[in-house]
C-alpha positions as CSV (number, residue, x, y, z in Angstrom):
1,M,-25.4,-21.8,-56.7
2,S,-29.2,-21.3,-57.1
3,K,-31.5,-21.6,-54.2
4,T,-34.3,-24.1,-54.3
5,V,-37.7,-22.7,-54.7
6,R,-40.0,-23.8,-52.0
7,P,-43.6,-24.6,-53.0
8,F,-46.5,-22.7,-51.5
9,V,-48.1,-24.6,-48.6
10,P,-51.8,-23.7,-48.0
11,L,-52.6,-23.3,-44.3
12,N,-55.9,-23.6,-42.5
13,V,-56.6,-20.3,-40.8
14,A,-59.4,-19.3,-38.4
15,V,-60.5,-15.6,-38.4
16,L,-61.9,-14.2,-35.2
17,T,-63.5,-10.7,-35.0
18,L,-63.8,-9.4,-31.4
19,S,-66.6,-6.8,-31.3
20,D,-69.8,-5.8,-29.5
21,T,-71.1,-4.1,-32.7
22,R,-69.9,-6.0,-35.8
23,T,-72.0,-8.5,-37.6
24,R,-71.2,-10.6,-40.7
25,D,-72.9,-7.9,-42.8
26,N,-70.5,-5.1,-41.6
27,D,-67.4,-6.9,-40.5
28,T,-65.1,-5.2,-43.0
29,S,-61.9,-6.2,-41.1
30,G,-62.8,-9.9,-41.0
31,D,-63.9,-9.7,-44.7
32,L,-60.5,-8.2,-45.6
33,I,-58.6,-10.8,-43.7
34,E,-60.6,-13.6,-45.3
35,E,-60.2,-12.2,-48.8
36,R,-56.4,-11.8,-48.4
37,L,-56.1,-15.3,-47.1
38,K,-58.1,-16.9,-49.9
39,T,-56.4,-14.8,-52.6
40,A,-53.0,-16.0,-51.2
41,G,-54.2,-19.6,-51.5
42,H,-55.0,-20.4,-47.8
43,Q,-58.2,-22.0,-46.5
44,V,-60.4,-20.1,-44.1
45,A,-61.2,-23.1,-41.8
46,A,-63.4,-21.1,-39.5
47,R,-64.7,-17.6,-38.9
48,S,-66.5,-16.2,-36.0
49,I,-67.5,-12.9,-34.3
50,V,-67.4,-13.0,-30.5
51,R,-68.4,-10.2,-28.1
52,E,-65.7,-8.8,-26.0
53,D,-66.2,-11.0,-23.0
54,L,-63.1,-12.7,-21.5
55,D,-64.7,-16.1,-20.9
56,K,-66.3,-16.3,-24.3
57,L,-63.1,-15.2,-26.0
58,R,-61.0,-17.7,-24.1
59,A,-63.5,-20.5,-25.0
60,Q,-63.3,-19.6,-28.7
61,F,-59.5,-19.4,-28.7
62,K,-59.2,-22.7,-26.8
63,N,-61.6,-24.4,-29.2
64,W,-59.6,-23.4,-32.2
65,I,-56.2,-24.1,-30.5
66,D,-57.4,-27.6,-29.6
67,D,-58.5,-28.2,-33.2
68,A,-55.5,-29.9,-34.9
69,A,-56.9,-28.9,-38.3
70,I,-56.3,-25.1,-37.6
71,D,-52.7,-23.9,-38.2
72,V,-53.2,-20.2,-37.6
73,I,-55.6,-17.9,-35.8
74,I,-55.9,-14.3,-36.9
75,A,-57.9,-12.1,-34.5
76,T,-59.1,-8.6,-35.2
77,G,-60.2,-6.2,-32.5
78,G,-59.7,-6.0,-28.8
79,T,-56.1,-4.8,-28.9
80,G,-56.7,-1.3,-27.7
81,M,-56.4,0.2,-24.3
82,T,-59.9,0.4,-23.0
83,Q,-61.4,-1.9,-20.4
84,R,-63.4,-3.7,-23.2
85,D,-60.2,-4.5,-25.2
86,L,-59.4,-8.1,-24.0
87,T,-57.7,-9.9,-26.8
88,P,-54.2,-10.1,-25.3
89,E,-55.6,-11.1,-22.0
90,A,-57.8,-13.8,-23.5
91,V,-54.9,-15.3,-25.4
92,K,-52.2,-15.1,-22.8
93,P,-52.9,-18.4,-21.0
94,F,-52.5,-20.3,-24.2
95,I,-49.2,-18.7,-25.4
96,A,-46.1,-20.8,-25.0
97,K,-43.8,-18.5,-27.0
98,S,-44.3,-14.8,-27.7
99,I,-43.4,-13.3,-31.1
100,P,-42.6,-9.7,-29.9
101,G,-41.2,-8.8,-33.3
102,F,-44.7,-8.8,-34.8
103,G,-46.0,-6.1,-32.5
104,E,-42.8,-4.1,-32.8
105,L,-42.9,-4.2,-36.6
106,F,-46.6,-3.6,-36.8
107,R,-46.3,-0.4,-34.7
108,M,-43.2,0.7,-36.7
109,L,-45.1,0.4,-40.0
110,S,-48.3,1.9,-38.4
111,Y,-46.3,4.9,-37.3
112,A,-46.0,5.9,-41.0
113,E,-49.8,6.0,-41.3
114,I,-51.0,7.2,-37.9
115,G,-48.0,8.7,-36.2
116,T,-47.7,8.4,-32.4
117,S,-51.3,7.1,-32.1
118,T,-49.7,3.7,-32.8
119,I,-48.6,3.5,-29.2
120,Q,-52.3,2.8,-28.4
121,S,-52.1,-0.6,-30.2
122,R,-51.4,-3.8,-28.4
123,A,-51.1,-5.8,-31.6
124,D,-49.2,-8.9,-30.8
125,A,-48.5,-12.5,-31.8
126,G,-47.5,-15.8,-30.3
127,I,-47.4,-19.5,-30.6
128,A,-49.8,-21.6,-28.6
129,T,-48.7,-24.6,-26.6
130,N,-49.6,-27.0,-29.4
131,G,-48.0,-24.9,-32.1
132,T,-50.9,-22.9,-33.4
133,V,-49.7,-19.4,-34.5
134,I,-51.9,-16.6,-33.3
135,F,-51.9,-13.0,-34.6
136,M,-53.8,-10.2,-32.8
137,L,-54.6,-7.2,-35.0
138,P,-56.5,-4.1,-34.2
139,G,-60.1,-3.9,-35.3
140,S,-59.6,-1.1,-37.9
141,T,-59.8,-2.3,-41.5
142,N,-56.7,-0.2,-42.4
143,A,-54.7,-1.8,-39.5
144,C,-55.8,-5.2,-40.8
145,R,-54.7,-4.3,-44.3
146,L,-51.3,-3.2,-43.0
147,G,-50.8,-6.3,-40.9
148,M,-51.9,-8.7,-43.6
149,D,-50.1,-7.1,-46.5
150,K,-46.9,-6.0,-44.9
151,I,-46.2,-8.8,-42.4
152,I,-48.6,-11.8,-42.0
153,L,-49.0,-12.9,-45.6
154,S,-45.3,-13.1,-46.3
155,Q,-44.8,-15.1,-43.1
156,L,-47.5,-17.5,-44.1
157,D,-45.8,-18.1,-47.5
158,A,-43.4,-21.0,-47.5
159,S,-41.5,-19.5,-50.4
160,Y,-40.7,-16.2,-48.6
161,R,-37.0,-15.8,-48.1
162,P,-34.9,-15.7,-46.1
163,C,-37.3,-17.5,-43.7
164,N,-41.0,-17.8,-42.7
165,L,-43.2,-19.3,-40.1
166,V,-44.5,-22.0,-42.4
167,E,-41.1,-23.7,-42.6
168,L,-40.9,-23.6,-38.8
169,L,-44.4,-25.1,-38.1
170,P,-43.3,-28.8,-38.2
171,R,-40.5,-28.1,-35.7
172,I,-42.7,-25.8,-33.6
173,R,-45.3,-28.5,-33.3
174,H,-43.3,-31.7,-33.0
175,E,-39.8,-31.0,-31.8
176,P,-39.4,-31.6,-28.1
177,A,-38.1,-28.7,-26.0
178,P,-34.5,-29.2,-24.7
179,K,-34.2,-30.4,-21.2
C-alpha cells in the first residue's frame, strides 16, 4: 500500500535576533534563517533585532505569540550561559509545553562539530499557550545552519515522514486539553 503524499504547507514565521551588537547589515544568523525559510517556501512574517533586555525580549515574544498570523518564532542568540543570555528566561512564561527533544538533538548534532563545548548551549524549543511553536537557537551562524538544516526545516515540512510539527499544529491550537 502506498502512502499518501502530503502537500507542503507554507507557514508564517517570525525571526528574532537577540543581540547588543548585531544590526540588519551584519546579522548573518538572522539572514541565514530567513534565507532557509524562504527557500523552503515559508513566509517570513516579521523580523526584528532586540537588545538582550528581559522586558524588551518578553514584549517582543508576547507581541508575536499574540499575533494569530504567526505560526512559528525562531530566535537566534541569548542561549548561552552568561548573565546577558536571556532567551530561555524571556520565553519561559509563555511556554505551555516544552519540546526537550529539540535541545537534546541539537546538542547531539553540535557535538560532532564543536565537541564538549556544546554543553554551553541552552538551545531549546516549546509551544506557547496559543500553539505558536518557538525555537531558540544560539547566535552563531554555524549553529543556526545546523539547527535549520538538520532539525527545524524538516519539522516545518508537512510532507516529512514519519511525522512533523506542521501536521500537529491544528490539534495543538484547537484541541482542548483533557480534563
